[in-house]
VOPAGU-2260 file (C-alpha; in pm, 1 decimal, decimal comma):
REM VOPAGU-2260
SITE   aa  ch    i         X         Y         Z
SITE  MET   A    0    1058,3    -119,7     390,3
SITE  THR   A    1     840,1     -75,4      82,2
SITE  ALA   A    2     620,6    -339,9     -75,7
SITE  ARG   A    3     858,8    -371,4    -372,1
SITE  GLU   A    4    1142,1    -455,7    -132,1
SITE  LYS   A    5     933,4    -716,0      54,1
SITE  PHE   A    6     759,8    -889,8    -237,3
SITE  GLN   A    7     795,6    -970,1    -604,1
SITE  ILE   A    8     523,9   -1034,5    -858,9
SITE  GLY   A    9     434,4   -1402,7    -840,1
SITE  ASP   A   10     511,5   -1445,2    -467,4
SITE  ARG   A   11     261,7   -1659,4    -276,8
SITE  VAL   A   12     121,2   -1469,6      21,7
SITE  GLN   A   13    -137,0   -1502,8     295,0
SITE  LEU   A   14    -298,3   -1253,8     527,4
SITE  SER   A   15    -103,3   -1187,5     845,0
SITE  GLU   A   16    -222,7   -1325,6    1177,8
SITE  GLU   A   17    -280,7    -970,5    1304,9
SITE  TYR   A   18    -514,0    -893,2    1014,1
SITE  ARG   A   19    -704,8   -1221,8    1042,5
SITE  LYS   A   20    -781,4   -1152,7    1410,7
SITE  ASN   A   21    -956,0    -826,3    1326,5
SITE  GLU   A   22   -1109,9    -896,6     985,6
SITE  CYS   A   23   -1337,2   -1191,4     915,0
SITE  ARG   A   24   -1401,6   -1128,7     542,5
SITE  TYR   A   25   -1087,5   -1308,2     428,4
SITE  PRO   A   26   -1016,6   -1596,9     668,6
SITE  ASN   A   27    -703,8   -1800,7     592,3
SITE  ARG   A   28    -683,1   -1696,4     228,0
SITE  GLU   A   29    -379,0   -1744,2      11,0
SITE  GLY   A   30    -302,1   -1578,0    -316,4
SITE  GLU   A   31     -40,0   -1442,4    -549,6
SITE  ILE   A   32     106,7   -1094,3    -589,2
SITE  THR   A   33      -6,0    -965,9    -929,3
SITE  GLY   A   34     125,3    -610,8    -916,5
SITE  PHE   A   35     198,4    -290,7    -732,5
SITE  VAL   A   36      16,3      41,2    -729,4
SITE  TRP   A   37     166,3     390,5    -727,0
SITE  TYR   A   38     150,7     409,2    -346,6
SITE  GLU   A   39     466,7     237,0    -221,8
SITE  ASN   A   40     307,6       0,6      33,4
SITE  ILE   A   41       4,2    -126,5    -157,2
SITE  VAL   A   42      12,3    -452,1    -353,5
SITE  LYS   A   43    -241,8    -627,3    -572,3
SITE  VAL   A   44    -323,3    -980,8    -458,1
SITE  LYS   A   45    -527,7   -1233,7    -653,9
SITE  PHE   A   46    -664,9   -1478,8    -400,4
SITE  ASP   A   47    -711,5   -1840,5    -505,1
SITE  GLY   A   48   -1055,8   -1882,1    -659,2
SITE  ASN   A   49   -1108,7   -1511,1    -733,7
SITE  LYS   A   50   -1123,9   -1361,0   -1080,8
SITE  ARG   A   51    -983,3   -1020,9    -985,1
SITE  SER   A   52    -707,7    -881,0    -770,2
SITE  THR   A   53    -764,4    -697,5    -441,1
SITE  ASP   A   54    -543,5    -415,3    -309,7
SITE  PHE   A   55    -383,6    -468,3      32,2
SITE  HIS   A   56    -133,7    -280,2     242,4
SITE  SER   A   57     188,7    -482,9     254,2
SITE  ASP   A   58     186,4    -486,7     636,9
SITE  PHE   A   59    -120,9    -711,9     623,3
SITE  LEU   A   60      53,8    -976,3     411,2
SITE  GLU   A   61     321,5   -1236,9     474,6
SITE  LYS   A   62     489,0   -1483,0     241,9
SITE  VAL   A   63     363,0   -1839,7     253,7
SITE  ALA   A   64     613,6   -2057,4     436,7
SITE  GLY   A   65     794,3   -2323,2     238,7
SITE  LEU   A   66     808,0   -2139,2     -91,8
């Protein structure tokens, strides 16, 4: 499943539990999908409080529950 099938621009996302276990730079961060790049599984995420978007593989993201 590609990133465009999983997410839409404007979706609220957070880092997956698997990613948070292995990476301490972005603990419990939430943000919004701001775009897609040419590679089918990479999305641009603007985390709350950041000025710019960061590129992430879609497998490392999950939609925020309740939205």
